[in-house]
Structures are given as structure tokens and as C-alpha cells.
C-alpha positions in Angstrom: -33.3 -248.4 41.0 -37.1 -248.1 41.4 -39.1 -248.9 38.3 -41.4 -246.0 38.8 -39.8 -242.9 40.2 -41.8 -241.0 42.8 -43.9 -238.1 41.6 -43.0 -234.9 43.4 -45.6 -232.4 44.5 -46.5 -229.8 41.9 -44.4 -231.6 39.3 -47.3 -232.3 37.0 -48.5 -228.7 36.9 -45.0 -227.3 36.1 -44.4 -225.3 39.3 -40.9 -225.2 40.5 -41.1 -227.1 43.8 -37.7 -228.9 43.7 -34.3 -227.7 44.9 -31.2 -229.5 43.6 -27.7 -229.2 45.0 -24.4 -230.8 44.2 -22.4 -231.8 47.3 -18.7 -232.8 47.1 -16.8 -234.1 50.1 -13.2 -235.0 50.6 -11.0 -236.0 53.5 -8.2 -233.6 54.4 -5.4 -234.9 56.5 -4.0 -232.8 59.3 -0.4 -231.7 59.2 -0.2 -231.6 63.0 1.1 -234.4 65.1 -2.4 -235.4 66.0 -3.0 -236.7 62.4 -6.7 -235.9 62.5 -8.8 -236.3 59.4 -11.3 -233.6 58.6 -14.1 -233.6 56.1 -14.3 -230.6 53.8 -16.3 -229.9 50.8 -18.5 -227.6 48.9 -22.2 -227.4 48.0 -23.5 -225.9 44.8 -27.1 -225.0 44.1 -27.9 -226.2 40.6 -29.8 -223.1 39.4 -27.1 -220.5 40.1 -23.9 -222.6 40.2 -22.4 -220.5 43.1 -20.1 -222.8 45.0 -20.0 -222.5 48.8 -17.2 -224.1 50.7 -17.4 -225.6 54.2 -15.2 -227.3 56.8 -18.0 -228.5 59.0 -20.6 -231.0 57.7 -23.3 -229.3 59.7 -22.9 -226.3 57.4 -24.5 -228.4 54.6 -27.8 -228.6 56.6 -27.7 -224.9 57.5 -27.1 -224.0 53.8 -30.0 -226.1 52.6 -32.3 -224.9 55.4 -31.6 -221.2 54.3 -32.5 -222.0 50.7 -35.7 -223.7 51.9 -36.7 -220.6 53.9 -36.2 -218.5 50.7 -38.7 -220.7 48.8 -41.6 -220.1 51.2 
């Protein structure tokens, strides 16, 4: 762990400039003969706690990007 954590922009003046998310991932085994493993999960924005499930890891980026656009 770094001894001195980075200072984030606007942190010193109290402005809300950070977005936090909790991301949980798990492997889901396929029941078909192909025996493919899929990653599934959910992402939860810390402020509102609304959990959003996904079955494609690219959805994580899309979800975060949408939240970033809202912050502009």
C-alpha cells in the first residue's frame, strides 16, 4: 500500500468529484454439453445502493460511462 494516498481533484474543497461502485463477479457454469463458463455479476453505485445485474463484462464499462455522463 502506498504510504501517501493520492489526492483526488476537488477533494480538499469538499466538492463531490468521486464516484464509487461495488462490483461483484462470479463464474457460472453452463449446463449445456459445451461446458462453457460465463462471468456474471452486479455493480452497485455506492450512493444509491441500487444493484444492476449483468451477464457481459462490457456492461460494467457502459454502466460506469453512463454515470460519468450524468456527472458533467
